[in-house]
Every structure is written in structure tokens, then in C-alpha cells.
N, C-alpha and C positions, 0 to 999 in steps of 0.2 A: 725122277730125282736120283742123283748119283751120290753115294757116300764115298768120299775121297780120304784115304789114309795116306798121309804124306809128311814130309819134312822139307826144310829149305836146302835141297840139293839139286843138282842139274836134272836128275831123273825125276824127282818130285815136281820140279817146275815145268817139265814137259807137259804133264797132265793138267796141272792147274791152268797153264796158258792155253792148252787145247780146249778145256772146258769154257774158259772165258771167250775164246774165239768163236766157239760154237753156240754160245749163249745158253748153255744147259744149266739148269738149276743143280746146285750141289751143296752138300754139307761137308765141312772140313773136320777131320779127326787128326789132330796133330800127334804124330808118333815120334817122340823125342829120341833120336838115335844116340844122342850124347848120354842118355840115361838108360840105354839098352832096352827101351820100350818095344823095339821091334821083336824082342824075344818073348814077349808076353803070350801066354797060351791063347788068349782071345784073338790076338792078331795072327797067330799061327794058323788058326782055322781059315782065315781069309787069304793069307800069303804063306804057303808052306815053306818058302825059301827064306822067310824072316827078313825080307827086304821091302823097303818102300820104293815106289808107291804101289798101292793096291786100290781097287774099287769094288763097291757093291752097287749094282744097278737095281734099284728097288722096283723098277718096272717089271722085271722078269726074274729077280733073285740071283742073277749071275754074279759070281765073285771072280775077280780077275787080277792077277799079279803080272809083273814084267811090263815096264813102261812102253816098249815097242808094241806089244800085243794090245795094251790098253789104247794106244793111239789109233791102231788099225781098227779096233772095235768101235771106238767113238766115231771114226770116219764112216764106217759102214752103217752105224746106227742112224747117223744124220744125213748121209749122202754128201758130206762136205769135206773139204781139205784133202781129198784124195779122188782124183778124176775117175769117172766111170769109163773113160776111153782107154783102149788097150795100152798103147805105148806110154801115155802120160801116167797112167796108174802104176805101171811097172817101173817107171823112172822114180816115182815117189817111193815105192817099196825098195828099190835098189839103194837109194841114198839113205833111207831109214835104216836099212840093214848095215850100211857102211858105218853109220853112227854107232849102232849097237856093237859092231865088231871092231871098230877102230877108235874113234875119239872117246867113246865111253870108257872102255877098259884101259886104254893107254894113257889118256889124260888123267884118269882116276889114279893110276899109279904115279904119275907125275905129282899129283897133289900129295900123295902119301909120302913120297921121298923128298920132294923139293919144299913143299909148304910145311908139312907136319914133322918130318924127321930129317932135317938138313944135317949133313955131315955124317950120317950113319953109313952111307954107301955112295962114294963118288961115282962108282960104276953105274949104279941104278939111276942116280940123278941124271947123268949124262945120257944114258940109254933112253930114258923116257922123255927127256927134253928133246933129244934128237928126233925121236919118233913123233913127238908132238909137233915139231916144226915141219916134219915131212907131211903130216896129215893136214896142217894148215896150208901147206903148199898145194896139196891135192885139192882142197876146197877152193883155194884162190884160183887155181886153173879152171876148175869146174864153173866158177862164177864169171869167167870171161864171156862178155856179151850177154849175160843173164842177170836179172834182178834177184832171182831166187834159185834155189838149188835144183829143183826139178821142173822149172818153167814157171808156172804160177805158184804163188805162196801156198804151201802145203804142209802136211804132217812131217815131211822131210826137214823143212826149215825149223819147225817146232821141236823136232828131235835134236837137231844139231846145235841150235842157238844157245841153249842154256850151258852147254859145255864150253862154248867159246866165251860166254860171259864170265868164265873163271880164268881169263887170260892172265890176270895179275898173279894168281896162284901158280900158274905155269911158267911165270917169268918170260912171257912172250909179248913182244911189242907188236900190237896190231898194225902199226904203221908200216911194218915190213911186209904186210900182206894187204895191199890197198883195196883189193876187191872184197876180201873178207871184212875189212874195216867198214867199207861202204855198205855192204849187205847187213852187217851187224847193226849199223846205225839206222838203216831203213826199218829193221824189225823193232829196235828200241822205241821208235816213234809210234808203234801200234798201241792204242789204248788197252787192248786185251792183254798184250804182253806186259804192260806196266802193272795191270791188276793181278795177273797170274803170277808174276815174279815175287810178289810180297806174301804169297800164301805158303806156309801159315804164319810167317814172321816178317814184319816190315824190315826191308833192307834196301839200300840204294842200289840201283843198277850201275855197275862199273862202266865208266866211259873212257875211251882211249885219250891219251894226252894230245 
């Protein structure tokens, strides 16, 4: 059993989607970041960086924070969604790290300035919008001739997809990136993605026009 501490953010959804895809039993503990619950002392013992998501694996007592590390752990625990073969495995890790270093922080800043604080800094809005479009372009190019980011559907797709699901917040038109759009819709159709997306709060998955 996995205890999942999470909220309805791209990083939180990575883990709930992965758990659904893997068919693992898990308990959900909602950490409402709009009420600063991530700073509670009890949560701090599990996630020293005060960020969701985090897990406790009751099989072995392991506590783990950082969404990328959690995805890699769950893949290793189950032997699924990350190939055991040399090159496919490292392609998955490569694009998982791309998400952690690129779309995660850069699109997160786009949300901060474009969605929540419009007009505060035209420079910041333009900077993060431009970088967001560049990253979408990288992903679009990567998906040329591929259904999924690292070949077969993997933890790389699960890491990237929830950030693309915020395309409206980023004021990005998915139709400008047709391979990303088609990849996004392939993943939307997965039942485990639909189930994992609404953890811990029911919300509709955004769809491109």
C-alpha cells in the first residue's frame, strides 16, 4: 500500500496517474497548498522540502519526496513503465529529467506570472511564454514519427503530460504543435489517466479547441 500526499497540481497528478497505471493500491492524503498545509510539521517529516507530492510505502517504510524520484521508484518497484533494456531505459530517464529541468520550472513560472499575476511584469510574462513555446517545440519535434516520448508509453509521458494539461494557463494553443496535440489526446483517452487526474479533487481534463 502506498500513502500518497498530494494536491491537484501537475506534479501531484504525475504520481496519482502512475499509481493508477500501475494498479497499485494507495491511500490519498490531500495536502491543500492553498491553505499552506504543506508546511505542517507532520508533513515536513515526510517531505523535508515542504512540497507535494510525497509517498510512504507501507511495504517497507520508505518515505520519498520529489515527483521524478517517486516515478522512478514506482517503476523499479513494479518493473513497469520504464524498460529494463539499456537504451530505452535511459531514453525514459533522459526525457523524465527534461521535464524536471525544463517544462516543470519554466511552465510553473509561466503560471505564476501569466495566470496568477498578469500585468506585474511584462518582461517575465514574455520570457516564460517564449520559453514555454520553445519547450513545446522541442516536444513536438521529439514526437515526430513517435506515439510516445521515449518509444513505448512510459514514466516520461506521465511526467510531461500533466504540465501540458495546463496549456490554457500558459496561453498556448495546442493546435500550433500538432504532434503534441495528438500525443496529448492519445494519453487523455487512457482510463488510468482519467482516474489519476481527478486525485484528490474532481476536475475536467482540458481539451484543445
